[in-house]
C-alpha positions in Angstrom: -115.1 70.1 19.0 -112.4 69.3 21.6 -112.8 66.0 23.4 -111.3 65.5 27.0 -108.1 63.6 27.1 -107.9 60.1 28.5 -106.0 61.4 31.5 -108.7 64.0 32.2 -111.5 61.4 31.9 -109.7 59.1 34.2 -109.1 61.8 36.7 -112.8 62.8 36.8 -113.8 59.1 37.1 -111.4 58.8 40.1 -112.8 61.9 41.7 -116.3 60.6 41.3 -115.5 57.3 42.8 -113.8 59.0 45.8 -116.8 61.2 46.3 -119.2 58.2 46.1 -117.0 56.3 48.6 -117.0 59.3 51.0 -120.8 59.6 50.8 -121.2 55.8 51.5 -118.9 56.0 54.4 -120.8 58.9 55.9 -124.1 57.2 55.5 -122.7 54.1 57.1 -121.3 56.0 60.1 -124.6 57.7 60.5 -126.5 54.4 60.5 -124.0 53.0 63.0 -124.4 55.9 65.3 -128.2 55.7 65.1 -128.1 52.0 65.8 -125.7 52.5 68.7 -127.8 55.2 70.2 -131.0 53.1 70.0 -129.3 50.1 71.7 -130.0 49.1 75.3 -127.1 48.5 77.7 -126.7 47.4 81.3 -123.9 48.9 83.4 -123.0 47.4 86.8 -121.0 49.4 89.2 -119.2 47.2 91.9 -118.2 50.3 93.9 -121.8 51.6 94.1 -123.5 48.2 94.1 -126.0 49.4 91.5 -127.0 48.6 88.0 -128.1 51.1 85.4 -130.2 50.3 82.3 -129.5 52.7 79.4 -131.8 53.2 76.5 -130.7 55.4 73.5 -127.6 56.3 75.5 -129.6 57.7 78.4 -130.0 56.1 81.9 -133.7 55.1 82.5 -133.5 52.8 85.5 -131.1 52.5 88.5 -131.4 49.3 90.6 -129.7 48.2 93.8 -127.7 45.0 93.3 -125.2 42.7 95.1 -122.0 41.3 93.6 -119.7 38.7 94.9 -118.5 38.7 98.5 -115.4 36.8 97.3 -114.2 39.7 95.1 -113.7 40.1 91.3 -112.4 37.8 88.6 -113.4 35.1 86.1 -111.4 32.1 87.1 -113.3 28.8 87.1 -114.7 27.8 90.6 -113.6 31.2 92.0 -117.1 32.4 93.1 -116.1 35.9 91.9 -117.9 38.5 89.8 -116.3 39.0 86.4 -115.3 42.4 85.3 -115.5 43.5 81.7 -117.7 43.2 78.6 -120.6 40.7 78.5 -124.0 40.2 77.0 -127.3 38.6 77.8 -127.5 35.2 76.0 -130.6 33.7 77.5 -133.6 34.8 79.6 -135.4 32.4 81.9 -138.5 32.6 84.0 -141.0 34.7 82.0 -144.4 34.8 83.6 -143.3 33.1 86.8 -144.4 34.6 90.1 -142.0 36.6 92.2 -140.0 34.3 94.5 -140.2 31.3 92.3 -137.2 29.1 93.1 -135.0 27.9 90.2 -132.6 24.9 90.3 -130.3 24.3 87.3 -132.4 27.0 85.6 -135.7 25.0 86.0 -138.6 26.3 88.1 -139.2 24.0 91.1 -142.6 25.2 92.0 -141.5 26.5 95.4 -142.0 30.2 96.1 -140.1 32.1 98.7 -141.0 35.5 100.3 -138.3 38.2 100.5 -135.8 37.5 103.2 -137.1 34.0 103.9 -134.9 32.6 106.7 -132.3 30.0 105.9 -132.6 30.0 102.1 -130.5 31.5 99.4 -131.5 30.0 96.0 -131.9 31.7 92.6 -135.4 33.1 92.3 -137.9 35.0 90.1 -135.9 35.6 86.8 -132.5 34.7 85.3 -130.6 36.7 82.7 -127.7 34.4 81.7 -124.5 36.2 80.8 -121.7 35.4 78.5 -118.3 37.2 78.2 -117.3 39.0 75.1 -113.7 39.9 76.0 -110.6 38.1 77.3 -111.4 39.0 80.9 -114.9 37.4 80.8 -114.3 34.3 78.7 -115.4 31.9 81.4 -118.5 33.7 82.4 -121.1 31.6 80.6 -119.5 28.3 81.7 -119.5 29.5 85.2 -123.2 30.1 85.0 -123.0 33.8 86.0 -126.4 35.4 86.0 -128.3 38.5 86.8 -131.0 37.0 89.0 -133.5 37.5 91.8 -132.5 36.7 95.4 -134.7 36.1 98.5 -131.9 37.8 100.5 -133.1 41.3 99.7 -131.7 42.6 102.9 -128.2 42.2 101.4 -128.9 44.3 98.3 -126.4 47.2 98.3 -123.4 45.2 99.5 -121.3 42.3 98.1 -123.0 39.1 99.2 -123.3 36.8 96.2 -121.2 33.8 95.0 -120.3 35.5 91.7 -123.7 36.5 90.2 -125.3 39.9 90.2 -128.3 39.7 92.5 -131.4 41.9 92.5 -134.6 42.2 94.4 -137.4 40.1 92.8 -139.5 43.0 91.6 -136.4 44.8 90.3 -135.2 41.9 88.2 -138.7 41.4 86.8 -138.6 45.1 85.6 -135.1 44.7 84.1 -136.1 41.3 82.5 -139.1 42.8 80.8 -137.0 45.7 79.4 -134.0 43.7 78.3 -133.8 41.6 75.1 -131.4 38.8 74.5 -128.2 40.2 73.1 -128.2 43.3 75.3 -124.6 44.3 76.2 -123.6 44.3 79.9 -120.6 46.1 81.3 -119.5 45.2 84.9 -116.9 47.6 86.2 -115.1 48.5 89.4 -115.7 52.2 89.1 -118.7 54.3 90.3 -121.7 55.2 88.2 -121.5 58.2 85.8 -122.9 61.4 87.2 -126.1 61.3 85.2 -126.9 57.9 86.8 -125.8 59.0 90.3 -128.3 61.8 90.1 -131.2 59.3 89.5 -133.2 57.9 92.3 -133.1 54.1 92.7 -136.0 52.2 91.2 -138.9 51.5 93.6 -141.6 49.0 92.7 -145.2 50.2 93.2 -148.1 47.8 92.9 -150.8 49.0 90.5 -154.0 50.4 91.9 -156.8 48.0 91.2 -159.9 49.0 93.2 -162.0 46.2 91.6 -159.5 43.5 92.8 -160.6 41.3 95.6 -158.4 41.5 98.8 -155.7 38.9 98.7 -155.7 38.4 95.0 -152.1 38.2 93.8 -150.8 40.7 91.2 -149.3 39.3 88.1 -145.7 40.3 88.2 -145.2 41.0 84.5 -147.9 43.6 84.4 -146.8 45.5 87.5 -145.9 49.1 87.2 -143.3 51.1 89.0 -142.2 54.6 89.9 -138.7 56.1 90.2 
């Protein structure tokens, strides 16, 4: 009986290791692609003054927003909107009614109606952002948020002091759909075609025939249509 030589055995062993490594790499890439596809992502277009929520790589919501009236950048005390890669590091305001005023990220108890005259505080919800690249490294220290604004008349044009502003009912919808850690991309360019073709999100109060007139609707259970 002829036994394989040491060189043949070593060659087969090397080939087996190479095949095993290739299979492991393929499985790893497949898992990475699956995870990436399932991840949520927020993209903000300064040109279009809109934000898009992506789920599994597909746009599911388009919201009107307002970025800084002072332009773009991430310098300290600049009041500009940062451009680049970020993520949501903290969510504040769950369960609070629309229009709740926040000061230093704490609810004050005051509630403002949309377009209340003479007031421009942070309201309703806060998604605190942190930078993840060199262009956005100051973002968290600058307290840049995605947040609600009472100045809803200014949505659709640059009017903020650096943050990304949204209508109260819009930011509630985004807040409820967005976990901590969600990537955020703020860019100068316009939206991709698939997002441009979508209608902007419009809040619609749920129909409750058994509800007494004047009874407020709990914001976190509201529904919406596109």
